[in-house]
C-alpha positions as CSV (number, residue, x, y, z in Angstrom):
1,M,0.2,0.1,-0.1
2,T,3.7,2.3,-0.2
3,D,5.7,3.1,-2.4
4,H,9.8,3.4,-1.7
5,N,9.7,7.3,-1.5
6,D,6.6,7.3,0.6
7,P,7.8,7.1,4.1
8,R,4.5,5.7,5.3
9,P,4.9,2.6,8.0
10,T,4.4,-0.8,5.6
11,N,2.3,-3.2,7.6
12,P,3.7,-6.7,6.5
13,E,1.6,-9.4,6.5
14,S,4.1,-12.1,8.0
15,Q,4.3,-9.7,11.1
16,T,1.8,-10.4,12.3
17,S,1.2,-11.1,16.2
18,V,-1.8,-11.7,18.9
19,H,-1.6,-11.9,22.2
20,P,-3.8,-12.2,25.4
21,P,-4.0,-8.3,26.6
22,A,-0.7,-6.9,27.9
23,T,-0.4,-6.7,32.0
24,G,3.1,-5.3,32.1
25,E,6.4,-5.5,30.8
26,S,7.0,-8.1,27.6
27,S,8.9,-11.2,28.4
28,D,10.8,-11.2,24.8
29,P,14.0,-9.9,25.5
30,P,14.6,-6.3,23.5
31,L,16.4,-6.5,20.7
32,C,19.1,-4.0,22.0
33,G,18.3,-4.8,25.5
34,G,18.6,-0.9,25.7
35,N,14.9,0.4,25.9
36,K,12.3,0.4,28.5
37,H,8.7,0.0,28.2
38,H,6.9,3.2,29.3
39,G,3.1,1.6,30.0
40,L,0.4,3.3,31.5
41,H,0.0,3.6,34.8
42,K,-2.5,1.0,36.4
43,L,-5.5,3.0,38.3
44,S,-7.7,0.7,40.9
45,T,-10.7,-1.2,39.3
46,A,-13.2,1.4,40.6
47,S,-10.8,4.2,39.2
48,L,-11.4,2.2,35.9
49,V,-14.9,1.5,36.3
50,I,-16.0,5.4,37.1
51,A,-13.8,6.4,34.0
52,A,-15.2,4.1,32.1
53,L,-18.9,5.4,32.6
54,G,-18.2,8.3,30.5
55,V,-16.3,7.0,27.9
56,V,-17.4,3.4,27.2
57,F,-21.3,4.0,28.2
58,G,-22.2,7.4,27.1
59,D,-23.9,6.5,23.9
60,I,-25.9,3.6,24.9
61,G,-26.6,5.3,28.2
62,T,-28.8,8.1,26.3
63,S,-30.9,6.0,24.2
64,P,-33.7,6.0,26.9
65,I,-34.3,9.5,26.2
66,Y,-36.0,8.6,22.3
67,T,-36.3,4.9,21.6
68,L,-39.8,4.0,23.7
69,K,-40.6,7.5,22.3
70,E,-39.8,6.6,18.6
71,C,-41.9,3.6,19.0
72,F,-44.8,5.4,20.1
73,S,-45.2,8.9,19.6
74,P,-47.5,10.2,17.3
75,A,-44.7,12.5,16.0
76,S,-42.3,9.4,15.2
77,P,-42.8,8.6,11.4
78,H,-43.4,4.9,12.5
79,H,-44.9,4.2,15.7
80,I,-47.9,2.2,16.9
81,A,-50.9,3.0,19.4
82,A,-49.5,2.9,23.2
83,T,-51.7,-0.2,23.9
84,Q,-50.9,-2.4,27.0
85,E,-49.9,-5.5,24.2
86,N,-47.7,-3.1,22.4
87,I,-46.1,-1.6,25.4
88,L,-45.2,-5.2,26.9
89,G,-44.0,-6.4,23.5
90,V,-42.1,-3.6,22.8
91,V,-40.6,-3.5,25.9
92,S,-39.9,-7.1,26.5
93,L,-38.0,-7.2,22.9
94,V,-36.3,-4.1,24.3
95,L,-34.7,-6.1,27.2
96,W,-34.1,-8.9,25.2
97,A,-32.0,-7.0,22.9
98,L,-29.8,-5.5,25.4
99,I,-29.7,-9.3,27.3
100,L,-28.7,-10.6,23.8
101,L,-27.0,-8.4,21.8
102,I,-25.2,-6.4,25.0
103,C,-24.8,-8.5,27.8
104,V,-24.4,-12.3,26.1
105,K,-23.2,-11.6,22.5
106,Y,-20.4,-8.4,22.9
107,L,-19.7,-8.7,27.1
108,L,-19.1,-13.0,27.0
109,Y,-17.7,-13.1,23.7
110,I,-16.7,-10.4,21.6
111,L,-14.4,-8.7,24.8
112,R,-12.4,-11.6,24.6
113,A,-11.3,-11.1,21.1
114,D,-8.6,-8.4,21.9
115,N,-5.3,-7.7,19.9
116,K,-3.0,-6.8,22.5
117,G,-6.0,-5.8,24.8
118,E,-6.9,-3.3,21.8
119,G,-10.7,-3.7,20.0
120,G,-12.6,-2.1,17.4
121,V,-13.5,-3.5,14.3
122,L,-10.1,-2.8,12.7
123,S,-8.5,-4.9,16.0
124,L,-11.5,-7.4,14.6
125,M,-10.1,-7.6,11.2
126,V,-6.3,-8.1,11.8
127,L,-7.4,-11.1,14.3
128,A,-10.0,-12.3,11.8
129,S,-6.8,-12.4,9.0
130,H,-4.4,-13.8,11.0
131,G,-3.0,-17.0,9.8
132,M,-4.7,-16.7,6.2
133,A,-1.8,-15.7,4.1
134,A,-2.1,-18.6,2.1
135,K,-5.8,-17.9,1.2
136,A,-5.8,-15.1,-0.3
137,R,-9.0,-14.6,-1.2
138,R,-10.9,-15.1,2.4
139,R,-8.3,-12.5,3.8
140,R,-9.5,-10.1,0.8
141,V,-13.1,-10.5,1.8
142,I,-11.8,-10.2,5.6
143,V,-10.2,-7.1,5.0
144,V,-13.4,-5.9,3.1
145,L,-15.7,-6.5,5.6
146,G,-13.7,-4.7,8.0
147,L,-13.2,-1.4,6.1
148,F,-16.9,-1.5,5.2
149,G,-17.3,-1.3,8.9
150,A,-15.0,1.0,9.6
151,A,-16.3,3.3,7.2
152,L,-20.4,2.8,8.8
153,L,-18.7,4.2,12.4
154,F,-18.0,7.0,10.1
155,G,-21.1,7.6,9.2
156,D,-23.0,6.8,12.8
157,G,-20.2,9.0,14.6
158,I,-21.5,12.1,12.4
159,I,-25.5,11.1,13.5
160,T,-24.7,10.1,17.3
161,P,-24.1,13.6,18.7
162,A,-26.8,15.3,16.4
163,I,-29.7,13.3,17.6
164,S,-28.3,12.8,21.3
165,V,-27.9,16.4,21.9
166,L,-31.1,17.4,20.2
167,S,-32.9,14.5,21.9
168,A,-31.6,16.1,24.7
169,V,-32.6,20.1,24.2
170,E,-35.7,18.8,23.2
171,G,-36.9,18.2,27.1
172,L,-37.1,22.0,27.3
173,K,-40.4,21.5,25.0
174,A,-42.0,18.7,26.4
175,G,-41.5,19.2,29.7
176,G,-43.2,22.9,29.1
177,L,-40.6,25.2,29.9
178,L,-40.8,26.8,26.1
179,G,-44.2,28.2,27.0
180,E,-47.7,26.7,26.1
181,A,-49.0,27.3,22.9
182,P,-51.4,30.1,22.2
183,A,-55.0,29.5,21.1
184,G,-55.7,29.5,17.4
185,E,-54.4,27.0,14.9
186,G,-52.5,29.4,12.7
187,A,-50.7,31.0,15.9
188,A,-50.3,27.5,17.5
189,L,-48.2,26.6,14.2
190,I,-46.3,29.7,14.3
191,W,-45.6,28.8,17.9
192,E,-44.4,25.0,17.6
193,Q,-42.1,26.6,14.5
194,Q,-40.5,29.1,16.4
195,R,-40.2,26.1,19.8
196,Q,-38.9,23.7,17.0
197,W,-36.1,26.3,15.7
198,L,-35.2,27.2,19.4
199,T,-34.1,23.9,19.9
200,V,-32.0,23.6,16.7
201,G,-30.5,27.3,18.2
202,I,-29.7,25.6,21.0
203,T,-28.2,22.2,19.8
204,S,-26.4,23.9,17.1
205,L,-24.8,25.8,19.6
206,I,-23.9,23.2,22.1
207,L,-22.0,21.3,19.0
208,I,-20.2,24.0,18.3
209,G,-19.2,24.5,21.8
210,V,-18.1,20.7,22.0
211,F,-16.2,20.9,19.0
212,S,-14.2,23.3,19.8
213,V,-13.0,22.5,22.7
214,Q,-11.5,19.3,21.0
215,F,-8.1,20.7,20.8
216,L,-7.3,20.8,24.9
217,G,-8.0,16.8,25.0
218,T,-9.8,14.3,26.6
219,S,-8.2,13.9,29.5
220,R,-9.4,18.0,30.1
221,V,-12.7,17.9,28.4
222,G,-13.5,14.7,30.2
223,R,-12.1,14.8,33.7
224,F,-15.6,15.3,35.3
225,F,-17.1,12.7,32.6
226,G,-17.7,9.3,34.9
227,P,-18.8,11.4,38.1
228,V,-21.4,13.2,35.8
229,T,-22.5,9.7,33.6
230,A,-22.2,7.8,36.7
231,L,-25.1,10.5,38.5
232,W,-26.7,10.0,35.1
233,F,-27.3,6.6,35.3
234,L,-28.4,6.5,38.8
235,C,-31.1,8.7,38.1
236,L,-32.1,6.7,35.2
237,G,-32.4,3.9,37.9
238,V,-34.3,6.1,40.1
239,L,-36.8,7.6,37.6
240,G,-37.8,3.9,36.7
241,I,-38.3,2.9,40.5
242,T,-40.5,5.6,40.9
243,Q,-42.9,4.4,38.0
244,L,-42.7,1.1,38.9
245,G,-44.8,1.3,41.9
246,R,-47.5,2.9,39.8
247,G,-47.4,0.1,37.6
248,P,-45.7,-3.0,38.2
249,E,-47.7,-5.2,35.9
250,I,-45.1,-3.9,33.5
251,L,-42.2,-6.2,35.3
252,A,-44.1,-8.9,32.9
253,A,-41.9,-7.7,29.9
254,F,-39.1,-9.6,31.3
255,H,-41.1,-12.6,29.4
256,P,-39.8,-13.0,26.1
257,G,-43.7,-14.2,25.2
258,H,-44.5,-10.9,24.9
259,G,-42.0,-9.6,22.4
260,W,-42.6,-12.6,20.3
261,T,-46.4,-12.6,20.4
262,F,-45.9,-9.1,19.2
263,L,-43.7,-9.5,16.7
264,T,-46.0,-12.8,15.4
265,E,-49.2,-11.4,15.4
266,G,-48.4,-7.6,15.1
267,G,-48.3,-7.9,11.1
268,H,-46.0,-5.1,9.5
269,A,-46.4,-2.7,12.0
270,S,-44.6,-4.6,14.6
271,F,-41.8,-5.5,11.7
272,V,-41.0,-2.0,11.1
273,I,-41.2,-1.0,14.8
274,L,-38.0,-3.2,15.1
275,G,-36.1,-0.2,13.6
276,S,-36.9,1.9,16.4
277,V,-36.4,-1.0,19.7
278,F,-32.8,-1.0,17.5
279,L,-32.1,2.3,19.1
280,A,-32.0,1.1,22.5
281,V,-29.2,-1.0,22.1
282,T,-26.9,1.7,19.5
283,G,-23.5,2.6,21.3
284,G,-22.9,-1.7,21.8
285,E,-20.5,-1.0,19.7
286,A,-18.4,1.4,22.1
287,L,-17.8,-1.7,24.5
288,Y,-15.6,-3.7,21.9
289,A,-14.2,-0.4,20.7
290,D,-12.9,0.9,23.4
291,M,-11.9,-2.1,25.3
292,G,-7.9,-0.7,24.9
293,H,-8.7,2.0,27.2
294,F,-10.1,0.1,30.4
295,G,-10.1,-3.6,30.2
296,R,-12.8,-6.1,30.1
297,G,-13.1,-6.5,33.5
298,P,-13.8,-2.6,34.6
299,I,-16.2,-2.9,31.4
300,R,-17.8,-5.7,33.0
301,R,-18.3,-4.5,36.2
302,G,-19.6,-1.2,35.1
303,W,-22.0,-2.8,32.9
304,F,-23.6,-5.2,34.8
305,I,-23.4,-3.3,38.4
306,L,-24.5,-0.5,37.2
307,V,-25.6,0.1,33.8
308,F,-27.3,-2.3,32.5
309,P,-29.6,-2.1,35.6
310,A,-30.3,1.1,35.4
311,L,-31.3,0.8,31.8
312,A,-33.6,-1.8,32.5
313,L,-35.6,-0.2,35.5
314,N,-35.6,3.0,32.9
315,Y,-37.0,1.6,30.1
316,L,-39.5,-0.5,32.6
317,G,-40.2,3.0,33.9
318,Q,-41.4,4.4,30.9
319,G,-43.5,1.3,30.2
320,A,-45.2,1.6,33.4
321,L,-46.2,6.0,32.2
322,L,-47.4,4.7,29.3
323,L,-49.6,1.8,30.8
324,H,-51.4,4.5,32.6
325,Q,-50.4,7.7,30.9
326,P,-50.5,6.9,26.8
327,E,-50.6,10.6,26.1
328,S,-47.1,10.8,27.7
329,A,-46.1,8.7,24.3
330,H,-44.8,12.2,23.1
331,A,-42.0,12.0,25.8
332,P,-42.1,9.3,28.4
333,F,-38.8,9.9,29.5
334,F,-39.0,13.8,30.5
335,Q,-43.0,12.6,31.4
336,M,-41.3,10.3,34.2
337,A,-39.8,13.4,36.4
338,P,-42.0,15.9,38.5
339,D,-42.2,18.6,37.6
340,W,-40.1,20.8,39.4
341,A,-37.3,18.1,38.2
342,T,-37.5,18.4,34.2
343,L,-35.5,21.7,34.0
344,P,-32.8,19.6,36.0
345,L,-33.7,16.8,34.8
346,V,-32.9,18.1,30.7
347,V,-29.7,20.1,32.2
348,L,-28.0,16.6,33.0
349,A,-29.6,14.6,30.1
350,T,-27.9,17.5,27.7
351,A,-24.6,16.6,29.8
352,A,-25.2,13.2,29.1
353,T,-25.7,13.8,25.5
354,V,-22.2,16.0,25.5
355,I,-20.2,13.2,27.0
356,A,-22.3,10.4,24.6
357,S,-20.6,12.8,21.5
358,Q,-17.2,13.3,23.2
359,A,-17.1,9.4,23.5
360,L,-18.1,9.2,19.3
361,I,-15.7,12.0,18.7
362,T,-12.7,10.3,20.5
363,G,-13.5,6.9,18.6
364,T,-13.5,8.6,15.5
365,Y,-10.1,10.0,16.2
366,S,-8.7,7.3,16.7
367,L,-10.6,4.7,14.1
368,T,-8.9,7.4,12.1
369,L,-5.3,7.0,13.0
370,S,-5.9,3.4,12.5
371,A,-6.9,3.4,8.8
372,V,-3.9,6.0,8.4
373,Q,-1.3,3.5,10.1
374,L,-2.5,0.6,7.9
375,G,-2.8,2.6,4.8
376,F,-5.8,3.4,4.2
377,L,-6.1,7.2,4.4
378,P,-3.6,9.7,3.2
379,R,-1.5,11.1,6.5
380,L,-3.1,14.0,8.1
381,S,-2.5,16.2,10.8
382,I,-2.5,14.2,14.4
383,R,-1.7,16.5,17.6
384,H,-1.1,13.7,20.4
385,T,-3.0,16.5,23.6
386,S,-1.5,14.2,26.8
387,E,2.1,13.3,27.8
388,H,1.0,10.5,29.5
389,A,-2.1,8.5,27.7
390,R,-1.1,7.7,24.2
391,G,-4.5,6.9,23.3
392,Q,-5.7,10.6,23.2
393,I,-5.0,12.2,20.2
394,Y,-6.8,15.1,18.3
395,I,-7.3,15.6,14.4
396,P,-8.2,18.8,13.0
397,L,-9.5,17.8,10.0
398,V,-11.8,15.3,11.3
399,N,-12.8,17.8,13.9
400,W,-14.3,20.0,11.6
401,L,-15.3,18.4,9.6
402,L,-17.7,15.9,12.1
403,M,-19.1,19.6,13.2
404,L,-20.2,20.7,10.0
405,A,-21.5,17.5,9.5
406,C,-23.6,17.2,12.6
407,L,-24.9,20.8,12.1
408,A,-26.0,19.9,8.9
409,L,-27.8,17.1,9.7
410,V,-29.5,19.2,12.6
411,L,-30.7,21.6,10.3
412,A,-31.8,19.6,7.8
413,F,-33.6,16.9,10.3
414,R,-34.7,19.6,12.9
415,T,-36.2,16.9,15.4
416,S,-34.9,13.9,16.8
417,S,-37.3,11.8,15.2
418,N,-36.6,12.9,12.2
419,L,-33.1,11.9,12.6
420,A,-33.7,8.4,14.4
421,A,-35.5,7.6,10.8
422,A,-31.4,7.7,9.7
423,Y,-30.3,5.9,12.9
424,G,-29.4,2.5,13.1
425,V,-28.9,1.6,9.4
426,A,-25.0,1.8,9.6
427,V,-25.1,0.3,13.3
428,T,-26.6,-2.9,12.8
429,M,-24.5,-3.4,9.6
430,T,-21.6,-3.0,11.5
431,M,-22.8,-5.3,14.6
432,F,-23.5,-7.8,11.5
433,I,-19.9,-7.3,10.1
434,T,-18.3,-7.9,13.8
435,T,-20.9,-11.1,13.8
436,V,-19.2,-12.6,10.4
437,L,-15.6,-11.4,12.0
438,F,-15.7,-13.2,15.3
439,Y,-16.8,-16.4,13.2
440,F,-13.4,-16.5,11.7
441,V,-11.8,-15.4,15.0
442,A,-13.9,-18.3,16.9
443,R,-12.9,-21.1,14.0
444,H,-9.3,-20.1,12.6
445,L,-7.4,-18.0,16.1
446,W,-8.9,-19.7,18.6
447,H,-9.8,-23.6,17.0
448,W,-13.0,-23.2,18.1
449,S,-15.6,-26.3,15.7
450,M,-17.6,-25.0,13.5
451,L,-20.5,-26.2,14.6
452,K,-20.1,-24.3,17.8
453,A,-18.6,-21.0,16.0
454,M,-21.3,-21.6,13.3
455,L,-24.0,-21.9,16.1
456,I,-23.2,-18.8,18.6
457,C,-22.9,-16.7,15.3
458,T,-25.7,-17.8,13.8
459,V,-27.7,-16.7,16.4
460,F,-26.1,-13.1,16.8
461,G,-26.7,-12.8,12.8
462,L,-30.4,-13.8,12.6
463,I,-31.4,-11.6,15.4
464,E,-29.1,-8.7,13.2
465,L,-30.8,-9.0,10.0
466,G,-33.9,-9.2,11.5
467,F,-32.8,-5.6,13.2
468,L,-31.3,-4.6,9.7
469,S,-34.2,-5.8,7.6
470,A,-36.2,-3.3,9.8
471,N,-34.2,-0.5,9.8
472,L,-33.9,-0.4,5.9
473,M,-37.7,-0.2,5.7
474,K,-36.2,3.4,7.1
475,F,-34.1,4.2,4.4
476,F,-36.0,6.8,2.0
477,H,-36.7,8.7,5.4
478,G,-33.2,9.3,5.7
479,G,-31.7,5.6,6.1
480,W,-29.3,6.2,3.4
481,L,-27.7,9.5,4.8
482,P,-25.1,6.8,6.6
483,I,-24.9,4.1,3.8
484,V,-23.9,6.7,1.3
485,V,-21.6,8.5,4.1
486,G,-20.0,5.0,5.2
487,A,-19.6,4.1,1.4
488,V,-17.6,7.1,0.1
489,I,-15.4,6.6,3.0
490,F,-15.2,3.0,1.5
491,V,-14.3,4.0,-1.7
492,L,-11.8,6.6,-0.6
493,M,-9.8,4.4,1.9
494,T,-9.8,0.9,-0.8
495,T,-8.8,3.8,-3.4
496,W,-5.6,5.4,-1.3
497,A,-4.5,1.8,-0.5
498,T,-4.9,0.2,-4.5
499,G,-3.0,3.8,-5.4
500,R,-0.3,3.2,-3.3
501,R,0.2,-0.5,-3.9
502,L,-0.2,0.9,-7.8
503,V,2.6,3.3,-7.3
504,R,4.8,0.6,-5.6
505,T,4.4,-1.5,-7.9
506,R,5.7,0.9,-10.8
507,L,8.9,2.0,-9.0
508,E,9.9,-1.0,-7.8
509,A,11.3,-1.7,-11.4
510,S,13.6,0.7,-10.9
511,T,15.3,-0.2,-7.5
512,V,17.8,-2.7,-6.5
513,S,18.3,-4.4,-3.2
514,Q,20.5,-2.4,-0.5
515,E,23.0,-5.2,-0.6
516,L,23.6,-5.0,-4.2
517,L,24.0,-0.6,-4.1
518,V,26.3,-0.9,-1.1
519,E,29.0,-3.4,-3.1
520,S,28.4,-1.6,-6.6
521,L,29.8,1.6,-4.6
522,R,32.2,-0.1,-2.8
523,L,33.8,-1.3,-6.4
524,H,33.3,2.9,-8.1
525,P,32.9,4.6,-5.2
526,P,31.4,8.1,-6.0
527,V,32.8,11.6,-4.2
528,S,32.1,11.5,-0.3
529,V,31.0,14.4,1.6
530,P,30.8,14.9,5.2
531,G,27.8,14.4,7.3
532,T,25.0,11.6,7.4
533,A,22.4,11.3,5.2
534,I,18.9,9.4,5.7
535,F,16.7,8.1,3.2
536,L,13.1,7.1,4.4
537,T,11.9,3.8,2.5
538,S,8.8,1.8,3.2
539,T,10.1,-1.1,1.7
540,L,12.9,-3.0,4.1
541,G,16.1,-4.0,1.9
542,R,15.3,-2.2,-1.3
543,T,17.3,1.2,-2.2
544,P,15.2,4.1,-2.1
545,V,14.4,6.4,-5.4
546,A,15.3,9.3,-3.5
547,L,19.0,7.8,-3.0
548,L,19.2,6.9,-6.7
549,H,17.8,10.5,-8.1
550,S,20.7,11.9,-5.5
551,L,23.4,9.8,-7.6
552,K,22.4,10.8,-10.9
553,H,22.1,14.5,-9.9
554,Y,25.0,15.1,-7.1
555,G,27.3,12.2,-7.7
556,A,28.5,12.4,-4.7
557,I,27.3,10.4,-1.4
558,H,28.0,11.5,2.8
559,Q,30.1,9.3,4.5
560,R,27.6,7.8,6.5
561,V,23.7,6.7,4.7
562,I,20.9,5.6,7.1
563,F,18.2,3.5,5.3
564,L,15.4,4.2,7.5
565,T,12.1,1.5,7.3
566,L,9.2,2.2,9.2
567,E,7.0,-0.8,9.7
568,V,3.2,-0.7,11.4
569,Q,2.4,-3.7,13.2
570,D,-0.6,-5.8,13.2
571,D,-0.4,-4.9,16.9
572,P,-2.3,-1.9,18.0
573,W,1.2,-1.4,20.2
574,V,4.7,-1.8,20.7
575,S,6.9,-1.2,23.2
576,P,10.4,0.7,23.3
577,S,12.3,-2.2,23.6
578,K,10.6,-4.1,20.5
579,R,11.1,-0.8,18.5
580,V,14.1,-0.5,17.1
581,K,16.7,-2.8,15.3
582,V,19.7,-1.4,13.5
583,E,22.3,-3.7,11.6
584,S,25.5,-2.8,9.7
585,L,26.0,-3.0,5.9
586,G,29.6,-1.9,6.0
587,D,31.1,1.0,4.1
588,G,29.7,3.4,6.6
589,F,25.8,2.0,5.3
590,W,23.4,1.2,7.8
591,R,19.8,-0.2,7.7
592,V,17.8,0.8,10.5
593,T,13.8,-0.5,11.4
594,G,11.2,0.7,13.3
595,R,8.5,-1.1,14.4
596,F,5.1,0.5,15.3
597,G,1.6,-0.3,16.1
598,F,-1.2,0.3,14.1
599,M,-2.3,2.7,17.0
600,Q,1.2,4.7,17.3
601,K,2.1,7.4,15.3
602,P,5.8,7.5,14.9
603,H,8.3,10.5,16.0
604,V,11.4,10.4,14.1
605,P,13.4,12.4,16.0
606,R,12.8,11.0,19.4
607,F,12.9,7.0,17.8
608,L,16.7,7.7,15.8
609,R,17.5,8.8,19.5
610,Q,16.9,5.1,21.0
611,C,19.3,3.8,17.8
612,A,22.1,4.6,20.4
613,S,21.3,1.6,22.2
614,C,21.7,-0.3,19.5
615,G,25.4,1.2,18.7
616,L,24.3,3.7,16.3
617,E,24.7,7.6,17.6
618,V,22.7,10.1,15.7
619,D,21.7,13.0,16.1
620,P,18.9,14.2,13.8
621,D,19.5,17.7,14.2
622,M,22.3,17.5,12.2
623,A,21.5,14.7,10.0
624,T,19.7,15.3,6.7
625,F,16.6,13.5,5.7
626,F,15.8,12.5,1.8
627,M,12.3,12.0,0.8
628,G,10.8,10.9,-2.3
629,R,7.8,13.3,-3.7
630,E,5.9,11.6,-6.6
631,I,4.0,13.3,-8.7
632,I,0.6,11.1,-9.2
633,L,-0.2,11.3,-13.3
634,P,-3.4,9.3,-14.0
635,S,-3.2,7.0,-17.1
636,A,-4.8,4.8,-19.2
637,Q,-2.5,1.4,-18.1
638,P,-4.2,-1.1,-16.2
639,G,-4.6,-0.7,-12.0
640,M,-8.1,1.4,-11.6
641,A,-10.5,3.5,-12.8
642,R,-9.7,6.8,-14.4
643,W,-11.7,8.4,-11.7
644,R,-10.5,6.9,-9.0
645,E,-6.8,7.8,-10.1
646,Q,-8.1,11.4,-9.6
647,I,-9.4,10.8,-6.4
648,F,-6.0,8.8,-5.9
649,A,-4.2,11.9,-7.4
650,L,-5.8,14.2,-4.8
651,A,-5.5,13.0,-1.9
652,S,-1.6,12.4,-2.5
653,R,-1.6,16.5,-2.9
654,L,-3.6,17.6,-0.3
655,A,-2.1,14.3,1.9
656,Q,0.1,16.0,4.9
657,Q,3.4,16.0,4.3
658,P,6.3,13.2,5.5
659,A,8.2,15.6,7.6
660,T,5.4,17.5,9.1
661,Y,3.7,13.8,9.8
662,F,6.7,12.5,11.5
663,Q,8.1,15.5,12.8
664,I,11.1,15.9,11.3
665,P,12.8,19.0,11.7
666,V,11.5,20.5,8.7
667,G,15.1,22.8,8.2
668,R,16.5,19.2,7.3
669,V,15.0,18.0,4.8
670,I,15.5,17.3,0.6
671,E,12.8,16.7,-1.4
672,L,13.7,14.9,-4.9
673,G,10.1,14.5,-7.0
674,Q,9.0,11.7,-9.8
675,Q,6.3,12.0,-11.4
676,V,4.4,8.4,-11.4
677,E,2.1,7.1,-13.8
678,I,-0.8,4.4,-12.0
């Protein structure tokens, strides 16, 4: 996916390694024996549980605000009457969706599929393709599935902040805090439109504020996220308990027969309503994606001790309220609170939705970094916002694009009910892709029997296909949006990866091995100039084209030449003790290899200083860095469609320069250009 002159880290398939989550320093001996592993500080389980509440469960924790409302509110484009049978059936489906998809699938099975403690669809893709180098076709299918799942998560990242914050702000309307409608049909209509635009304006201001402070970093923005989210879940439970006293008969919803009867006897309407029921489990993917930050144990404890009981109680409480007050269907969540508590509840709900948005924004940053490092997206400006927490990053371009997209959605859809029609399609597809990838992990990595793996994955897959089919009924009501977003990003990722592979293929014909070059220069030595020259090459052992061009133009070579290759491993993190490998090729030539995880961004000057422990003293402030820069020319040669070649050429021009991306002193860089036809 990279060429000889592109210093983007490579991802060699032969170096895939899969291990259980690291709990301390690796037992493997360091390559040079001089580097120490700087791991994250160990925190108590209780601290990790509290921290996880504010990151992992923010999205799924705000679902009670709008899930049952979308099922029963007359304002929802797809709703059913709030009868006793329908209420018991829908609440039963919500509870069992949480039990089967979250408790069983994610908490019991999916969290076991960790890549050095890291989770997420790209990590699962790497695990699923492990050991399949000889099965190229199956590996390609797995990579395509993983990339499409990742692309769909970008679409989810646009919708989640918009619907979460908008649904919370609409609590002002539901609680009567924006006043009562005036008499007269015309005046009431104008008043309703004004209220709608007021909620849109407040939501837009909140979203602008959220995205504007992202440069501060997650640790500062989210310092109080955990405690606030804990308070949120406690309120969810308390609100539910207060309503259960009025309608304890709702507890019958735990019997799955009510959900089954609703589905089998409710006809087409009950099938369509599955799309709204699925809103209760949106955010479940975050439990796996954020596993690397907190570990399996704290996530499981947080879910079973607080999150799941609070969610179950709240959904039961809303059901109990609807059994006795069907007219509350327009906003059952906020109607559970007494009048005096409406404003505090709206404020707390808004804070909770901001936290949910923050979690999704942070997850999108991490997903982008992984895609860049694995070679599926161009280099982007990525800033690390913490010296201590390795996963805390800020990507300005992604941040502002997300903000503009969220604001556009709020202005276009204007209500959470309209947005709910666009929500769910991408998430169900991603969940189904996760199930398919999990099957390959279970079969080929864990060596489960086909019967066991197929049985478990079939159960989850059928449930998710049912939800997906129901969500596709909303396709023309907005469900097309996340699919289009995902498709565009998928095309961009595959185009970039294919383009880099084509560029590498075109350049390989003009290169020789580094050993052959050293031997040739030994026999016919050029003019030697003092200093150290560092040539970045993405293909280990091959001479970079930049060096050949330098010899052709200058007829001279530095006294010391370093071939630097940065490799991205299939592990998310590589400890400093395993990062450096130095080899002497003789006559002043050195080959240096740096190994990084796909969640790590290489810092070349810092890395070069680590070479001292391996016997190579390098001062990056005094060395000269030579880099090749390709000018991409779309052509009729076999490779990609012309329109994809145009996209690739544009992305190559817009990509961040290697010197900036790898934090190399700009004044020490010499670029040598070359036109490449693809």
